[in-house]
C-alpha positions as CSV (number, residue, x, y, z in Angstrom):
1,M,141.2,135.6,105.8
2,R,138.8,133.2,104.0
3,R,137.0,130.5,105.8
4,S,136.5,127.2,104.2
5,S,133.1,125.5,104.4
6,L,133.1,122.1,106.1
7,L,129.5,121.4,105.0
8,L,128.4,119.0,102.3
9,P,126.9,120.3,99.0
10,K,123.1,121.0,99.3
11,G,122.4,118.5,96.5
12,L,122.9,115.6,99.0
13,R,120.0,116.7,101.2
14,P,117.3,114.9,99.1
15,L,119.5,111.7,99.2
16,G,119.6,112.1,103.0
17,F,115.8,112.1,103.1
18,V,115.6,109.0,100.9
19,F,118.1,107.2,103.1
20,A,116.4,108.2,106.4
21,G,112.9,107.3,105.0
22,T,114.1,103.9,103.7
23,G,115.7,103.2,107.1
24,I,112.4,104.1,108.9
25,I,110.4,101.9,106.6
26,L,112.7,99.0,106.9
27,A,112.6,99.3,110.7
28,I,108.8,99.4,110.7
29,I,108.7,96.3,108.5
30,R,111.1,94.5,110.8
31,F,109.9,95.5,114.2
32,I,106.1,96.1,113.8
33,F,105.3,93.5,111.1
34,G,107.9,91.0,112.3
35,Y,109.2,90.3,108.8
36,K,112.6,88.4,108.8
37,P,113.8,87.5,105.4
38,D,115.9,84.3,105.3
39,L,118.2,86.0,102.7
40,L,119.5,88.4,105.3
41,K,120.1,85.8,108.1
42,R,123.9,85.5,108.2
43,N,126.7,84.4,110.5
44,V,128.5,87.6,111.7
45,F,131.3,88.2,114.1
46,A,130.0,89.7,117.4
47,V,132.0,91.4,120.1
48,Y,129.2,90.9,122.5
49,S,125.9,89.0,122.1
50,H,123.3,88.4,124.8
51,Y,120.4,86.3,123.4
52,L,120.0,83.1,125.4
53,D,123.4,83.4,127.0
54,S,126.3,85.9,126.9
55,K,128.9,85.4,124.2
56,F,132.1,87.4,123.7
57,F,134.1,87.6,120.5
58,Q,132.2,84.8,118.7
59,V,130.5,84.2,115.4
60,V,126.7,84.3,115.8
61,K,123.7,84.0,113.5
62,N,122.1,87.4,113.1
63,Q,119.3,89.0,111.2
64,M,121.0,91.8,109.1
65,L,117.8,93.8,108.3
66,E,118.1,95.6,111.7
67,E,121.6,96.8,111.0
68,I,120.8,97.8,107.4
69,A,117.8,99.9,108.7
70,G,119.9,101.5,111.4
71,V,122.8,102.4,109.1
72,L,120.5,103.9,106.5
73,F,118.7,106.0,109.0
74,V,121.9,107.3,110.7
75,L,123.5,108.0,107.3
76,G,120.3,109.8,106.1
77,I,120.2,112.0,109.3
78,F,123.9,112.8,108.9
79,L,123.4,113.9,105.3
80,I,120.4,116.1,106.3
81,A,122.2,117.7,109.2
82,F,125.5,118.4,107.5
83,T,124.5,119.9,104.2
84,K,124.3,123.5,103.3
85,E,120.9,125.1,103.2
């Protein structure tokens, strides 16, 4: 009986390192240097927001750089972890 491989091709591993590195660099720029570009400040729908007061299921103004950095980092780690060696 032949087993099928559920892992991704090994060619995606370098892309994972690029995504994870970019996510880390963006997080450093945002949280250590405090850079907040006005281009990425958008109104987004939030299930829960606790800034000055608690808000549920409302549209709030948010800095998107934090989410972009987090998604890139998680996607990069996912690609690194689930590719063939």
